N, C-alpha and C positions, 0 to 999 in steps of 0.2 A: 351682529352688530355689539358692537363692548357698550355695557352701561357701568354707570358709576357704582364705583367701589364703597363699602361703609367707611367711614374715617377719611374719605379720599376726598369730601365733599370741596376744601378749599384748593383744589388740583383741579385744572381746565380739564372737563369733559368733551370727549372725542368721540362722534357718531362716524364710524367708516362705513361704508355702504361695498367697497371696493379695491381691487389689487390698487389701483392708485392711491387712492387712500391712505391703504396700508402702508404703505413705502413712503408718502410725504407723511405719516405721522411717526416713522420709524425714523427719517430724517432729519426730523423736527423736534425731536423728544421727547415728544409729546406723550410716546408709547410710556412712560412713568408711572401714570397711572394705574397700569396693571401692580399688583403686590407681589412682593418680590416672594421668588420659591428658593426654597433652602438648597443650598448648595449639596450637589451630589453628582456621581457620575451619570450622563445620560447617555442614551443608546441609538445609535442609525440601525434602524432593522431590529436584528436580533444581535447585533456585534457591539457588547459594550464599548464604550469611550475610556480612554484612561484619561486621570484625572489629570485640568487643563486644558484639555481638548472641547470645543464650542458644539452645545448640541445642535440638530436640526432647526430648533425653534427658535435660538435662542442667537444664531449665526444670520446678523442683519446684515444688509448692503452697508450702513454706517461704518460697522467695521471692519467691512472690506475696506472699505474705503481709508480706515484709520489705519490698515495694515500695509494699506495702497501707500499712504504717505510715509511709514516707518520703512517701509522699500525703498522710496526717493529721499528720502530725507538726506542723503550724502550729496544732492543733487539741488539743494534748497535755494544755493546763491544764484544758481542760471535761470531762464526764464523758462527752459523746455525740461522735459523728462528726456534723455535720448543719450545721445554722446556727451562727450565729458566739456566741449567746445561748448555746448549747448545753442551749435547752429543747426541741427536737424533735432528728429524728435519729435513726439507727440507733448503738448502740450499739458500743463495740467488740468485746464479748463476742458480739454478734448478727453481727459481721461476719465473728469466727473460725467461725462455724456456718457462714455461706453460704461460706466457703473451702473448709472441707472436704467442704462438700455438692457442689462441683464435680466432672465427672467426669473422667477424665484428657482425655479430647478437649476439653472445655472448658477446659481449661489450655492447652493444645497451641494451642487457636485464640486465645487470648489474647497466646500467645507468639508466634505469627505477628504480630499485627497490633501486637505494641508495637514491635520493633524497636532496640530499644537498652534498656539495662540500667541507665538513670537515671532516669527519669522515667516512672510508667507512661501508658500511653496513653486516649483517651475510653473504647475497649474494653474496658480492663482494669478502669478504674472503673465501668463501666456494671455488669459481671459481679459485683464485691464489693459496688456498692453496691443490687443487688436489682433492676434495672430491666427487667424481665418482661415488657416491653411492646415493644422493639422485636427486631428479627430479625436475625441475624446471617447474611450469606449467604456462603459460601467462593465465590469464584467462581474458575473454574480452567480450562487450556486443553486439559487432555487428556480424561478419560474421562466427565467431567461434571462441574455443580456438586454441594457440598451445602450444606444449611441446615437450620439446628437452632435453636432459640427458647432462648433461656437461661434462660426459666424452669424447662426440667429438669433438676433436682436430683438424680435416682436415679442413686446411687452405684456402684451395681453396674453401671451400664448403659451400656456401650461400643461400642454398636453403628455400624458404620461402612455406608456405600452399597459391596455386593458389588464393583459396577463401579470403584468409589476404589481400592480393596484392589488389584484385578486390575492396574490402572494404575500402581498404585506399583511392584507386584511386577516391572511390564515395565519401568519408569523413564520411563514417557509422562505419567505424570501429574504434573503442576503445579502446585503451589501458588504462587501470586505476590501476591495480595493479598487481606485480610480489611477487607471496608470494609461500610457502614451503607447501605442505598438508603432516600435520604429521599422524602418525599411528592413530587408533580410540582410544588408549589407552591414547596416548598425547593428543589426541583432550580431551577425556573427561575429562582429569585432569587439563587441560589448561583453565583457564579464559580470558575472549578478555578483552584487555586493555587499547580500546578506552574508552574514555571520553567524545568522543565529540558528542556533541547534533545532532539529525536529523534533517533535513532541516523542516520536517511537525509536528515537537512536541517538547518541551524542553524537550527532554528524553534521556538515552544517552544508549546505548549496555551495560554499565558494570550497569548501575541500573537494566536494566532487567535480568540481570545475578545472581546480587544479590538477586533480589525478588523472583525470582524462586528457588534460593538455597534455602533460608530461609521455602520453602513450600516442596522440591523434591531434590534428588539426579539424578531425571533421566537425562538421555542423551538427550536434545533438540537439538542438532545440531546447535552448536550457530554460528559454521564458515560459515555454510550456510544461516545463518539468517543474517547474517553481510555482505554477498557480497547483498543480494535482496533488504536488507532496504537501503542501501550507493552506491550502483552503479547505475551509469544513467541508464536512462529509455531503454528496449531495442529496440535497431534502427527497428528490424524484427517485431515489434508488433504497433509500433505507428501508421499506419495506422486502424491494426485490432481494435486496444483499442476505437477508435473514433466509430465503429458503433454502433447501439442500441441494444436493449435488444430485438426488433421486429426483425432487421436480425440474431441475433444466434440463435430465435427460429426459423426461416424460414429455416436455416444452419442445425436444429438438428429435423425440420420434416423431409426434404429431405433425411439426412441420415437413420434415422427410416424407410423411405420407402421403401429403400433398401433392409432391412428385410423382407419388406411387414407387418410390425407391428407387427409381433410376438418377443415377448421379447428374446433378448439375440442372434437374429439372424441376426442385425445387423451387416457389416463388423466392425472388431477393428482397421481394418491399411488401409491407404489408401495410392495409391502410387500417382508421382507428377502428374498426368494427373485427378484423378478422386481429389485431392486436390483442383486442379486450377477451374474445374468445379463444385464442389460443395460449394468452400469459394469464388468462382467467385473474383479471385485473377490474378492479372499481373504475368508473367509468372517470372521475377526479384523476385520477393517476395514468388514465391512459391521456388523457388531454394534456395533463404534464409530459407527457412524452413526445407527444404530436408538438409542443409548444418548443422542446428543445429539440429535435429531430427534423421536424419541418414547419420553421415559422410559417412560410408562406400560407401554411396552412389553416394557421392556430386560431381560435376564436370564432370561427363561421361553423355553425353547426353543418350547415352544406355542405362544407368542404373535406367532411370527416372521412366520405366515400374516396375523396382526391389526394387523402394525404399516403405519402409515401414515406415508413419506417426501413429504413434497411434492418434488415433483419440480422446480418452476419455481425453488424457493429453492435446493434441493442443486445444481442448477447453473448458478444464478447465483454462488453461493456459490464454487464449486469454478472457473468460469471467470475469476472474478475475482481471486481468490490464486494464481493461476498465473503464473509468473516466465518463464515461455517464448514468451507471445501477446504483441505490442505492444499499446498501448494502443489505439488505436483500434479492432482488431479484437475487443478484450475488449468495449468499448464498444457494438460493432454486433451481437455475439453478444446481448448482454443486450437491447437494443432490439429484436431479433429475436425472442426467446422470445416476448414480448410484443405485439407487431405481428400480431396474429392472421389479420387481410385480407390481407398483403403490402401495404399501402396507404402505408408507411411514416409514418402519420400519427397521434397518439397525441392522444385525448380526456382530461379529467379520470382518468375512470374506468379507462382504460388507463394513465394514470401513476401513480394511485396504488396500482392492483396491483403495478406493477411495484414501488414504492418499501417496500410492505407486502413482497413477495417476498425484495428484497436485505435489508433490515434482518432478519428474519426468519433468511433463509440465513446471515448472516454473527454475529447472536447467538448461534446454534447454536454456528458452530465456534469462539466463543471462550467457550463456554460460559456468553453471560449469558443468565441468564432475567426471564420477566416483563415483557418489553421492552409498551410501554403502546402499543398499537393505534389507540387514537384520537391520540396526540401523534405517530403516524407518519403518520395520516390528516392532521391539520390540515395536517402538515408538508407533505404531496404537494400541497394545496389552495394552501398558500401558494406553494408553488414553479410552480405551473403559472402563477398570476397575473402572477408574476413573469416569466418567461419570454415568458408571452403578453405583456407588456409592450414588450417588446424586439421581438417579432414583429409589431407596432401600430407603433413606432418604425419599422421596414424598410419596413412595405406603406403607411405615411403614412396612414391610417383606424384610426379606434375598431372595434374586436372585440368580442363579447359572448362569453360564457363557453362557449359551448355549438361554440365555433370546436376544431378540432385544431392540433394544434402540427406542423411536420416535424419529420419525427424528427433531421434535420441540426442544428436548433437546440438540440435536446436532449443529442446529440451534442457539441456543443461546449461546451455551457453542462458537464457530467460530464467533458469533458478539459480544461476552466479556461482556455478560449479567448474569454469572454465577461466580462466586468468586475464580475460577480457577486459579493462576497465571501462568499456563500452557501453557494459550491461549496467552498469552502478544504478540508471535512473530506472530501467525498469526492474531489480533485483529490491529498491529503496519501494518502489509503489506497493509491489507484492508484499512486503514487509509489513508496509502500512495497515494494508486492507485484513491483516489475519489477526488473530489473538496473541498480543507476545507472552511467550513462557507455555502458551497449550500447544503449538504446531505437533502434530503428529502423521505417522503414515498411515492409515487405515488397513490399507495391501502390503502391511512389510513382510508378512509371510504367508500372502498367496502365490501360487504359481503364477508363474508370467501369462500361462494362457488366460489367465482368468482374471486377469488386472484388469480395469477399465478401460478403454477403448471406446470411441467414437465409429459409426458405420455408416455410410451412403448406400448401403445395398439390402441390411436387412433391421430390425428393431433392436435397439442396444439394449442389456440387462441393465436393474438396477444395480448399481456398483454399493462396494462398503463404503459407510462416509465414515466422517468423522463423528469423535462423543458431543462435540458441542452443537452437531446438529439434530441429537435426539431429544425427543421431550422427555428432559427430567422426570418427569410424574408419572410416565406409562414405562420408561426402561430402565432396566438397572444402568450403575453407572459405574466405571472402572472399577472402584474400591470397592462395591460392593460384589461384582464378580467374585473379585481374587479370595474375598471372605467367606463367599458363597462355593468356590472350589476348594477353600482349608476345609469349611465345616462337611461338604461332600466327603471328601478324605478318608474324615475322622470316621464320620458314619461307615464307609465301607469297610476301615480296618476295624471296628470293635464289632462290625454283623448288626447294628441295630441303627434304626433311625428315630427313637425314643429318647432324645437329650432334652437338657435342660439349658435353658439360659448361659449359666456359668460353665457349661461344660461347650458351648459354644465359642465362648467367649476364651474359654484353654486352647480350644483348637484352633485359632486364629494363630497363635504359635509367634507372637512379637508385632504383628501387625495392630496399629493405634488407631482405631474407630471407634466413633460411638455404633453401640451393634443394639439400641432401643427399641430406633423405629422400622429399622428392618428385618428384627425379631418379630417383632409385633404385628407389623403389617403382611409380609409376607414368607419368611420361614418358619414362624412356629406352626402355622395353618399346611402349609408345604410339608413339613417333616411328619406330621400327624394322619394326613393323606396318605404320604408314602406306608406309614409303619403300620395303617390300617390295609393297605391293601396286598401287603406282602406279596408285589411283585418284584422281580428285578426291574432297575433304572437305571440307566447312562447318564452322565451329566448333561448331555442336550435334551434329554427329556425331563430333568430336574430344571434344568434352565426355564424349560420353555414353561414346566408349571409355576414357576415363579414368575417369569413373563411372560403372559400369554398373548399380548401381542409381536412377540420378536416371531421374525418369519425365516428362515433360509438363510439369510444372509446376514441378518442378526447374530444367529447363531454361532455364524462363521468366525462375525465381528470379536465374539466374548469370547470365543477358545482362543483368537489372535491376541487378544488383550491378555489372558493367561499365559501364553507364549511369551509375550512381550514383558512380562514380572517375571518368568523366570531367568530371562536374559538380561534384568536389571538385576537380578541375584546374584548370577554369574559377574558380569560386570563388578559388582562390588567386593566379589572375592580375589578376580585378575587386578583390582587395584590394590586393594591389600597387600596379597603376596608384591606386587611393584614396588610398592611402599622397600618393603622389607629389602629386596633387593638393590634401591638404590643407597639404601641407608649401607651395607655395606659394601658397595662401590662407591660412596665417598667415605671410605676410612682412606687413612697412608697405604700405600700399596706394598702389599709384603714381597712382590716380585718386581722384575724389571719390566715396566711400561712406560710408554711413553705420555708423558703430563698432557700434552694438547691433545691427545686422541683420547685421553682420558676426561677432560674439561668439557669437548666440544660434544660427543657422545652424551658425557653425564648433564648437558645442559637440554640436549633434543629428547632424550627419555623422560625429562622431568616439564617439558613443556608437552609431550606427551601423556604425560601421567595428571599434568592439568587440565588438558583436552577433555580425557577421559572423566575426569571428577564432574566438570560442568556437564556433559554429556548424562550423567549419574542426577545429580541435581534437575535438568528439565525432563527425565523419565519420571524423578521423583515427585514434580510438580504436577503430571498427568496423572498420577493415581490419590494424590492428594483430594479428601473430602471436601475442600474450597477450593475454589477458583482461583489460581495464584499466580499473576502476572510478572512479568519480567522485563526490563530495555534491554532492547538489543545493542551490544555494545560495538561499536565503531569497529575497533579491530577485528572482528568477523566479516564486515563487509568493505571495508577499506584495503584493498591491498597495494602495497607499494612493491617496487623492484629490488631485487636482494643488492647488497652494496657488490661491488668487485672484487674487493679484498674479502668478504665474506665469503664467496660463490668460491673463490679460490682456494680459501681454508679447508672449506668441504670436500674439495677436490684433492686436494693435498691428504687430507683425512683417509678419503675412500682409497688414493694408492697404497697406503701404508697398510691399511685392511685389507686390500686386494680382495675387492666384492665381487670382481668376476668370475673370482673361484672359489665359489661355496667348499670346497675340502680345505684350500688354504684361507680361506678366510676365517673359519673355527679353528683353525692350528697355529693360528699367527701368532697366539699368547702374547697380545697386545690389549686383550678385553677378559674378564673370566669368565667363564665356560655356561653360566645362568644368564649374563649380559648378553653372549653372543646370541642365547636361545630367545631373549625377550626381544632383543634388537630384531630379527628375524621374523618372529611373530609379528610385530608392528609394520613392519618393512612388507614382507612378501602376503601375509596375512593366507590368502588360500590357494594362493599361487605357487609353483615351485619353482618358478624361474627367477634367477636373481642377477640384475644388472646395475652399473653403476648410473642410468636414468633411472629406475625405481627409487634407489635410495636418495638423488637428489630431489626427485618427487616429493618424496616423504619427508623430505628438511625443509622443502617451501610449505608444504603442509602445516606442517609442528610451528614454523615462524610466520605464519599467513604472509605470505610476501612473495612474488611472481617470479619466475627463475629469469637468468639473465640471459639474454641473447646474444 
């Protein structure tokens, strides 16, 4: 009940006892007795509104009628609102009745969809013009989505989903967009109109659309990816996404143990109690997952046993949304879930099952309802054919649909290492849910047999993990391990561990870091202990003494970091030498050579040098004492077709260089010997084979384009 406010005794007081009285007061302007609030940006749920957008509390039915009158102001000469002749349509009085019939929640939905106070949105027009056929779905990333039919016109019914109310009270329910879900035919025909850049890269959805359309007209469900790539982080997944890969491997082992390590015998669904026990979650988080994955059994404690949470979809979504797992390990975990026979081969059925689980898990986490299974299956079949064509090109023979694809090919496709633009949405998704500028491969120097793989027949050993997944208070960081390695080598060289902090700083040999905390907390006590014991100690033993929590896999990780830093120093020397070669190559030639060949090779090597320098910057960020981020440039993600003219120019250059014959290539005289050697190291790398295809592939890589078909 509203009471009179001080200073407003001269105004008529109003006693409002119900919803109808409130509406009547709003429409009769008796609501003016309320004190005016200071102008500020209001918010819907957790999402701030831009200036000028009406708030939930301030958007009244009177304001909706004003907008309706603005919209129909062009028809003020006629007696009805409809076609220009005025002979058909809905009268203004009928529209007034329909506006009055709207419930408060429907008005709020129209406000959410409106976004500005100047002109009504199509959703507002649809609500006022009585189009009861379309369904408005409120997509959210909190406790679930709410959908209502606009044909509901019961004034007193303000029923709101109980889970939505609970989410709003907790501050986790995020209302971000009101939209109309089109039919499948409309969705395929309509292009996304958003040119807004993503937050993690200078790329927009319309650019992705145009790039894919240049290659194929396949339906890639752009409206699904628009939600996933732009909406807020799923609230239910925030804590799960910070779990390490070792934690998810333990959960996977417990899941497969329920099936006694027999492929295909592990349960495909968990109820609420199983989820809490296996995932080790608090009950409130379990209820959120039930709300997302099985709405039919949400909210009723008696139905917790009957709840069905798909394990493969839940695990896939949680691992893919993690920010502390490397990209390659994410994809290998995903492929391992569906590789039931551990053969690392995928037929069409396996790939289809995996894609359905991925889409189902991601859609549930982001509150997207009614994903069309047929569209996903069609996309999976098309994807299988595209990867099969790549496999046929590698094998040099035509293969049938019954062929099984190596998991490595699918892994390269999902990571964006192929020339297929259809993988752009997946690549952007993986890129978004990782830490920009801090991506590393913890298994870079691991033997192939020891690299992370899931198994359905035996427990999986805990793998090497990223530095971000380690507890910084209990474990050593990258730059600390490098400093310890330098100081340990210095002590071994002088035959004593009795050194001062000044000696330790001198041993760093150019590494810029503050050694005070590391020296006081770890190094000084460990050095004194080693000096007193007078026993021979290895670097692994010294690292274990400095970090007692480290296990064998952590020590392997520390040694991998040392090798990676050595690789960084070697790369710096190589880049410095390349600068010198290109500086001499750019001078006027002292002997007869083709200017066109020189210009093309010089541009190729300069671009390759730029890529090497970017790699150095990325590695330096990893070894920085501070966590430094970086935005992913769109050029790295978006690959366009090379022009026909450029492709022909490259082939003419390779004809002149006679690249098919390595001896003739080196003695052609068109390039200096040092440039020959530099180009060979960049193109051939570890292989001794030399052919035109390898050169063209290298050219496409440095120019970041797709080859001409």
